[in-house]
N, C-alpha and C positions, 0 to 999 in steps of 0.2 A: 385360560385353556380355550381353545377354538377347534374347529373341524380338524386341522392338522394334528392335533394331539390323540385322536380317537383311534383305537384298534378294533379289531373284529369283536374281541373279548370284551372290551369297554361298551360297544354297541350293545352287546347281550345282556351284561350285568347292570350296565348303568341307564340304558334306554329300554331295556325290556324286549328286545328284537331277537326273536329266534332264528337260527340260521341253517340252512341246509343246501346241498348241491341239488340242483335241478335244471333240466333242459329248459331255456326260456323261449327260445324260437327254433322247435325241432324242425319244423317242415317249411321254412322260407326259401323261397327261390330267390337267387341272386338278383340284385337291381342292376340295371344297365347304367354305367356310369356316364355323366356327360361328357362329350368329346374332348373338351378341355382339361378334365381331371387327370388323365394318365400321363400327358405331358408336364403338365404342372406337378403333379408327384415326383417324377423323375428328376425335374429340375430342383425340387425342394429337397430330394434325398441327398443331394451333393452337399447341402449346407446344413442338413438336420442333425449331423452327427456332432455339430460343434456345441450344443447345449440344449437343456430342457427347452429353454425359450424357443430356440431354433425349430425344434420339434413341433412345438406347438404351433408356431407360425407358420411354417412351410409345409406341414404334413397335417395336423389336425384341423387348423382352420380350413384349408382347401376342402378336405372331406365334408367338415360341416356345411361349409357354403355349397356343396353339391347336394346335400341333404335338403337344404332351403330350396335349390333349384328344382329338385325332384318332386317336392312338396308342393309345387306351384306358387313358391313364396309364402306360404303359410306359416313356416317355422321363424321364428326370431332367435337369433343367437346373441347371448349376452356373455362377454368376455371380462373376466376380473370383477363381476358384479358381487357385492356383498349380499349375503342371505342370512340376516339377522332375526331370527324367528323366536328363540326363547333362551335368553342369557343365563337364566336359573338353571337350565340343562345343558349350558354350553353350547347351544346350537346357534352359533354365530360365527361370522369370518366371511372370507373372501372365497368364491369359487372359481376354478379355471374357466369353466364354461357352463352355462344354463341355457338349455333350449327351452323354448316355450311354443306352445300351439297358439300365437296370438300375433297381432300386429306388432312390429317393432317400435317399441315405445322407450322412453328413458326410465321407465320404472317396471318392475317386475309385475308379470301377469301370470296366472295359473292358465293352465296346468305347466309344471315344471318337470325337467329332466335334467340330471346333473352329469356332466362329463368332466372327468378329472384327469389331468395330466400326471401321470406316474413320475414320481421323483426317483432319480438314480435307477432309471428302468427296473424298478421293482414293483411289479403289479400286485404281488400279495400284500406287500406291505402297505399299499394304499387302499386297500378294500375298505378298511375301517373308516378312513376319512370319507370316502365315497358314500358308505353306508349312513353315516352321521348326516352327511348333506342330503341324503334321500329321506332321512327322517323328518329333516327340516322342511324339505320341499312337500312331504306328504302334509305335514301341518298347514303350511303356507297355503296349499291347495285346498285343504278341508275348510280354511278360514273363508275361502271364496267359493265354499259349497261345490267344489270338484272332488268328488269321492271316486276313488279308483287306485289302481296300481301305480306306483312311481317306478320309472326306470333309472338305472345309473350305469355308467360305463367308466372304467378305468383304462387307460390306455399310454402306451410308450410311444404313441405314433405308429409304429410297426406292429404291435400286438394289441388286441382289443378284447376286453373281458366285460361281459354285461351282468348286471343285477337287477332284481325285481324285488320291490317291496310292496307287500299287500297285507290283507288281514291274517293271512297264515304265517307271516314272518318275512324273512330275507332269503331270497332264492339267488345263489351264486351259480351261474351258467358255467359247467366246466369245460365247455367248449369255447376255445379262443378263436377269435377271426383275425386274419393277418392282413397286412397291407397289399400283399401279392395277390390277395382275393377281396379287393376293394369292394367288389359287388356285394359279397356277403356282409361287410361292415355296413355298407349304405343300407341294406335291406333290413338289417337289426336295427339301425337308428332311425329308419323310417317307420318300422313297425312300433317302435318305442314311443315316438312322438303321436303316433295316430292312434 
């Protein structure tokens, strides 16, 4: 079993993480997208409906690159990286994307944020997988003496839903952000990594 097998119920019963709906970024102002992003997304949307991989490459990756640019290059983007933290708890497997507030290196460095590409356009069905990756990221960060909340995001490319894991449990933001409001998506991602 790996991250892909986790549901929200399993995260609660097996990993002991209580869950609730709560606003994570209630007062964020939209970020201004870099000038190249909107034309890139328009071109990407023409191809993104072909497959999940296409959405990942043509919509999600450009948005993450914009976050990197807006952060002044302080955010590393790791695509398809394994996050093997605790095999006994089944916290192992590949992550769609991990963001780190560190220099881009070929190895993981804390702190981490998980971004999960939703399969079959099913945000709710992927929340458990993202939450399990967040538990693993939290353990990874703690081993590096980085204590604090861990953020995650599940996205179809067009819809984005954010999560926060801290000492009080898992908060699932009931507010979704959408590609046509990309400034709100960028603001939430920037807040999560900073």
